[in-house]
N, C-alpha and C positions, 0 to 999 in steps of 0.2 A: 504493500500500500504506500509506504513512504517513498519507494522508488518511482511509483506512478505520479505521486504529487511532485516529486523533484523534477521529473521529466516535463510535467505540465508547466511548472514554474519556468523552466529553461525555455520551453516553447514560447510562452507568453513574453519572456524577455527578448527573445530573438525576433519577435514580431513587433516589438515596440519601435516607434519611428526614430527614437534616439539611439537605437542599437549601434549604428555606425560610430557615433561618438563614444559610446560605452566601450566598444571593441578597440577603438583607437587608444583610449585611456588605459585599457587593460594591457594593450601591447606595450605601452610606455612603462607601466608598472612592472611588467615581467622583466624588463631590461634595466631597471634602476640600479642593480648592483654593478653594472658595467661602467657606471660613471667614474669609478675609481681605477679604471684599467690603465690610465696614462697613455703614453705613446708606445707603439709596438712596431718593430721592424720597419716597414715602409714609411710609417708615420714619422720616424726619426729623419729619414732622408727628406721628406716633405718639410719637416721643421727647418732643416738647413736651407731648403730652397725658398721657403716663404718668408723667412726672417732675414734682415740685413745685418743683424748685430750678433750673429752666432760666431763662436770662437774657432771656426774651421780655418786651417792655414790657407794663406793666399794662393798657394800653388794649385789648390783644387778648384779655384774659380777659373772659369774659362773652359773647363772640361765639360763633357756632355752631361755630367751629373749636376754641375753647378754653373750654369751659364752666367755671363757677366750681368745680365739684367735680372738675375734671381731676386725675388722680393718684390718685383713689380707685378701689377695685375696682368699685363701682357705676357711677361715671361712665364708666369704661373699657368696661364691658359694655354700657352704653347708647349711648355716642356715639363710640367709638374709630373706627368706620368711617363716621361720619356727617359730611356737609358742610352740607347745608341741608334742613330738613324743612318749613319754612313760608315764606310770603311775607315775613314779618318777618326771617327768617334771610337771605333773598336781599338784602333792602334793607340790612341791617347789613353784609354782606360787600361789597356794591357801594359803600357809603359809605366803606369803608376801602380801596378800591382792590384788594381781593382777588379780586373777579370783575369783568369788564368791564361798562361801562354798557349794552351791548346785550344783556346776559343777560335771558332771558325772565322775566317776573314769576311765571310758573307753574313755573319751573325748580326741580327737586328732585333731589338726589342724596344718598341716605342708605341705608346698608346696616346691617343688624342681625345681628351675628355675635358674640354674647356669649361663647360658649365659646372661640372663637379669641382674642377680646380678653382673656379671663381669663388665657390662657397668656402673652400678652405682658406683662400687668400683673405676673405672677409673675416673668418675666424681669427686670423693672426693680426688683423687690423684692430678688431674690437676687444679681444681678450687673448693676447699672445702668450700669456703666462698661465693660462688656465685650461689644461687638457680636459678638466671636468666639464667645463662649459661647452667645449667642442663635442664631448660625448653627449651632452644634452641636445645639441644640434642634431646629432645622429638619431637620438631617441624621438625627436619631433618628426623626422622623416618616417621612422618606423611606425609612429602613431598614425601618420597620414596613410601609410600603406594599410594598416589594420582597418581603418575606416573605409578606405576605397574598395578593399576586397569584399566587404559586406555589401556595398552598393552594387558592385559588379555581379556578385552571385545572386543578389535579389533581382537585379534587372534581367538576368538571363534565365534564372530558374523559376522565378515567380513565387514559389513556396518559401516564405520567410524562414520557416524552421529549418529547412534543408540548407538554405543559404547561410543561416547562422551557424549551423554545424560545420559547413565547409570553411567559413571564415575562422571559426574557433580552432579547427585543426590546423589551418594555415598559420595562425599566430603562435600556437603552441609549438609548432615544429622546431626541433632543435637545430635544423640546418640554417635557420635565419639568425642564429646567435652570433656567429662571427661577423657577418656583414654589418650588424648593428654595433657589436663590441669593438670592432676594428675601424678606426677613423678612415683609413685609406679605402675602405670598402663602401663608403657613403655613396659612391657613384651608382652602385647597384640599387640602393634604396630609392635614389632620385629617379633613375631610369624606370624602375618598376612603377613608381607613382605616376609618371607621365604616361607610361604604357597602358596602365589600367584606364586612365582618362581617355586614351586613344580608343580603346575598345568600347568604352561607354559612348563616346561621341559617334563612333562608326555605327554602333547598333541603333542609336537614335536617328542617324542619317538614313540608314537603310529601311527603318520601319516607318519613319514619318516623312521622308524626302525633304527635310528641312536643310537647305544648303549650308546654313551656318555651321551645323555640326560636321558636314562633309568637308568644310574648309578647316575647321578646328582640328580634326583628327590628324591630317598630315603635318600640321604645324606642331602639334604636341609630339608626334613621332620624331620630328627633327630635334626637339628639346631632349627627348629620351636618348637619341643617338649621340647628341653632344654631351650627354652625361657618361655614357659608356657604350662600348661596342656590343655588349651583351643585349642591348635593346633591339638588335636585329630579330631577337626571338619574338618580338611583338607581331612580326609578320606571320609567324607560325599560327597565331590565333586568328589573325585576319583571314588567312588562307582557309583555316578550318571553318571559320564563320561562313565564308563564301561557299565552301564545299557542302556544309551540312545544315546550317541554320538559315541562311538567306533564302527567301522564297521567290526571288526574281528569276528572270530568264537566265540561261547560261551566259549569254552575252553580257547582260547587265551585271551579273555576278563577277564575271571576269573583269569588266571595266571598273568595278568598284575597287579593285586592287591596284589600279594604275597609279593613283596618287601616292600610295605607299611605296610602290616600286620606284617611282621617280625620285622620291625623297631619299630612299636607301641608295639608289644608284648615284645621285648627286653627292650624297654624303661620302660614299666610298671613293668617288673621283677626287674630291677635295682631300680626303684622308691619305690617299696614295700620293697625290701631288705634293703634299707637305712632307712626305718621306716616312709616314708612320706605318706600323705593321710589325710583323715578326718573320724571321727567316734564319736558317742556319742551325737551329736547335731542335731537340726532340721533345722538350717540355711544352712549349707553345708552338703551334703550327698554324700559320695563316692560310685559310682555305683559298684566298685569292691569289696566293703566290705558290703554294705547294699543295695542289688539289689532291694528287694521288697519295701523298704521305698523310694528308688529313683524312682521306677516306679510309685508309687502312687503320689509322689510329682510332677513328670513330667506331669501327666495328668492335674494338676491344674496350673502349671507354664507355660507350652508351649503356651496355648492360650493368656496369657498376653504378652508373648514375641512376638508373631506374631502381636498382635495389636500394640505393641511398634514399630514394624518394619514398619507397613503400615499406621499408623495414628499418629497424634500429641500427642495422649495419651501415656505417658511413661509407660513402663512395671512396673516401680516402684510404680505406682499409688495405686495398691492394698494394699501396706504397710500402707497407710494412712487411711484405713477404717477398721471398725469392721469386725469380721469374718462373721456375717450375711450379711453385706453389700457386702463383697467380694464374697459371693455366688451368690447374685443377679447380681453383676457386671460380674462374670464369665459367667452366663447365657447369658447376653447381648453381651458379647465379642464373645461367641460361635455363637450366631445368626448372628453377623456381619461377622464372618469368613465364615459362610455358604453362606451368600449373596455374599461375595467377591469371593468365589470359583465358584459360579454360573456365575458371570460376567466374570471371567477369563476362564471358561470352553471352549468356542469356540476357544480361542487361544491355550490352552493346547492340545486340541484334534488334531489340525492341524499343530502345530509348534513344532518339536522335540527339538529344542534348548530351547524353553520356558519350556518344560517339564524337561529338564536338570536343568535349574535354579530352578524350583520348587522343584524337588527332593533334590537337594543340599541344598536349603534353609531349608526345613523341617528337613532333617537329621542333619543339623548343629545345630538345636535346642537342640539335645539330650545332648551334653556335658554341655551346660550352664544351663540345667534344674537341674544340681547338686547343684546349689545355688539359693537363692531367686531371683526372676525376677528383672533384672536391665538393663536399656537401654545400659549402657556402655559395656555390654557383647555381644551386637548384631553385632559386627564388622564382624564376619564370616557369620552370617545369612544374613547380608546386601549385601554381594557379590551376592548371588542368588536372594535376594529380589529385588534389583535394576536392575539386569539383566532382570528379569521377567517384572518389571514395565516399563522399557525402551522399551522392545519388544511390550508390550501392548499399550503404548502411541504412539509409532511410527506407529503401525498397525492401530490404530483408526484414527490418523491424516492423514495417507497416504492412507486410503481406502484399506487395505489389503484384500486378497481373503478369509481369514478366517472369516471376519465379516458376521453376519447374513444378508440375503438378505432383510428381512423386515425392513423398516425404524423404525417401532415401536419397534422392538427388539433391534435396534441399540441405542435407546435413553439411556438406563441404561449404556451402554458402553461409550457413550460420556460423560455422567455425571461423571462416575468413572474416565475417562481420565482427565477431567478438575479438578476434586477434587484432584487427585494424583499430577498434576502439581502445583496446588495451595498449597497443603500441603507440598510438598517436595522442593519447591523453596522459595516463599516469607515467608511462615510460618516457614520453616526450618531456614531461615536467622534470623527471629525474635527470634526463639528458641535459637539460638546460643548467641544472645545478652542477652536474659533472663538467659541463663545458666551461663554466666560470672557473672552477678549480683547475681544469686542464689548461686554460688560457695562461695562468701564471706559471704553472709547472712547465709547460712547453717553452715559455719564454725564458725561464730561469735555467732549466736543466738541459734543454736540448738546443735552443736557438742561440742564445748569447754565450753559452759555455763553449761553443765551437769557435768563437772569436775572442775569448777571454784569455789574453796572453799575459805572462808574468811581466813585471815592471822592474827591470834592472836599473841601476843608477845610470843617469844620462840617456834614458830611453829616447829622448827627442833627437839625439844625434846618431842613433843606431839604425842600421839596415837589418831588420829582422827577417831571417830566412827560415821559413817553416818547411821542414822536410816533407811532412805528411799531414796535411790538413784534412779532417774528416768531412768538412762541408765548405769547400771553396766558394760555393754559391754566395755565402753571406759576406765575403770580403768586399763585395761591390759597395756595401754600405758601411764598411769598417771605420773610415775616418769620422763619419757623422755620428755613429753610435758612440765612439770613444769621446768625442767632443760633448755630446749630449750628456754622457755620464760623468763629465768633468775629469776624465782620465787623460794622461799624456799620450801623445801620438809618436810613434817612431818616424824616422825620416822616410822609411819605406818598409812595407810588409809584403814579402813575396812568397807565394806558395809554389813549391817545386812540383809536388805530385799529390793526388788524393791519397789518403792514408788507409785505404780499404784493404790492401793486400800486404802480405809480408814482403819486406823490401831488403835488398842488399845495397848498401851504400858504400861505394868504393872511392877512395881518394886517389886519383891517378896523377896528380901534379900539385904544384903550389897553389893553383887556383881552379882546379878541375875536379868535378865529382861525376861519377856515373851511378845512376839509380836504376836498379833492375828489379822487376817483379820476380819473386821466386816461383810463381806459378800463375799463368794467365796474364792478361795485359794490365797496365797501370790504371786504366780508366774503367775497370770492371770490378765486380764484387765476387769474392770467393763464397759460393753458395753451398759447397759440399758439406760443411760441418753444421749447417743450420736446419736442413730439412724444412719442416713446416713451421718453425718457430718465428714469430714476428720479431723485428729488430728495427731500431731507428736507423741502422746502417742502410737499409733499403730506401728509407725516406731520403737520406742524404744523396744516394745514387740518383733517385728520381729528380730531385732538385737540380743536380749537376748535369742532367741530360740537356739542360738549358744551353750549355756552351757549345755543344757539337752534336749533330744528329748522327745516328748509327750508320747512316748511308754515306758518310763523308769521311773516309779513312785518311790516315797519314801515310807518308812514304818514307822509306829508309833514306837517310841523308837529308830529309827535310829540316829546314832550320828556321828558327824564330829568333830575331835579334831584338833585345831589349836594351835600355840604356846601361844597365849594370852587368848584364850577362847575355850570352847567347845559348840557345838550346838546340841540340841536334838529336834527331831520332836515330838510334843505332839499330834497333830491330823492331819488327812488328809481328803480330800474330796473323792468322789466316784471314781475319776480318780487316786487317790494315790498321789495328790500333797498337800503340807503342808498348813493347815489353821492356825496353831499356832505353834510357835517355842520358845524354851527356850535357852537363852544365859547365860552360866556360865563363868564369867571372872576370871582370875587368881588373879587379884588385886581388892581391894574394890573400889567402885565408887568415894570415896573421895580422891583417889590418884590424885595428881596434874598433872600427865602426861596425863590424859584423857581430850579430848576436843570433845564435842558432837555437831553434826550438824543434821538438818532436811531440807528436800526440801519443799519449799513453792510453791504450784502450782499456776500458773497464768492461762491465757486462752490459748486454742489451744495446750495444752501440753507443754507450756513453763513455766518458773519460775526461782527460784534462791535458793541458800542455805542460811540458817540463823542458829544462835546458838540454841541449844535445851537444855531445862532445864529438867533434870531428875525428875520424880515424887518422892515424899517421899515414904519410904517403905510401901508397902501395898496399895498404891494408883495407879490410872490409868489415863493416859492422852490420848486424842484422836487426831490423826493426820489425817486431811482430805485427801482424795485421789484426783485424777485429776478431774477437773470440766469440 
């Protein structure tokens, strides 16, 4: 009896006209603990870019990371999310040790998000010393998202109770925690807000033929795209709408998509003309530049993303396992998705609106398959995912006509209904609490520990040579992180090789070292001893796929010349990746400016740096790999 009264109260609440406002406030309340998160990873680089009074050494200004006009509104809108757009940018970053020597010459990573950048620039104009207020700014965008999804679900579904359930599931979902808690991800919240408004305007235009809404929709789409590239997913729902919901003629439905197509095409032309996009790496793949590589990656990434949407298993999980384990996990994921499709099939066959949510959800996967699977990228996918889930749950609980007549056939549907409610309400709430704790643990023990170097006397005049860094990926922001933390910077920090393998380090002369992997190539992970155990080591490897794609091998005799040393590849494996490398330094090793470090592995891919003693000429020392 009490359950029925509770459900009735919830139904009346969801039908109240103020429910969008209530849901928006509820979304903000859920994320209040994130106000104390401070600046995290990319946020620190943005801090250096958006303030003019940061203590970053002058030599870093004029580089791709810190253009001379950093701190201006124009500079922020142009370069806040850019790392490298040209070959010269890559060379500059490599010379300063900010990207590793094995970075591809055609490597490019540059995002153009001027509208999102402008909001961050305004943060630093009005409250430059208050990350807490910047997080409040993020919370306001999330509150707007919470309110807008209620309006969208009500508009398209009609039934306020089902719309309320879909919105509740969306707001509770753990995958939206990081986009809200991480300042640098505000762009996703902004794009999503504009994109939901696009769908609302498009629906009003198609139903009422009021031209004002038809004009507003593409303008709002432009704002979404200027917030982040992920807003391309808006077209997934516009296409699904034309395919399933729109009742006009085929020609009229096709023509209704033309304004959005023109906006997206125009945006992409400007985007490419300004030199933005990604190339040369395996972590981020730009479909516009590397279509085949993207298509192959999407086949592997999409299933993990779908499982991240429908289950408590994060899409990021695959990162933590070996490649062999990932293959088995992918098989199991695909089996689950097939079973899910079978359970949902009776609903999809009979309910056109559920088909709309399904098509939109699946097509919204395509843009985020451009990068490694991450739950925080599921915000657009979740719009369709929770619309479909709510229709399914409401249909099962309400005894909808699409349910199979046989009680036996209804059993798996009831099981799935109860599982979905359990996973996306109590488990989702627990996941949000876990995410808050994980945010700080990940930052302290995994992220910053891999660039936390000892501080010898006179560090500012030292050239720190790191034999085996576990996560070279993070050194791109090393100077900014050290300055933000108030710690001294070395004159140079140079990573020689990743520290994943057991290494033989041989001193062959007064200023020459040869580093050889004892088994496998220097840029791969030894997976033989781990079997199916998760490890942060695999996460480091995934991040570092950013620098060079697997289809771009190195050649024996290939050289990279840096200001203080030159690197020559001595041998490669069958895939063309280096097994041994020689480093010829400009100065002899007895020069007092050198300070040598090594990474000492602990358990589960964790560890710390310690001083490294160079071997005598002609001698070799062995550095163990990850255990």
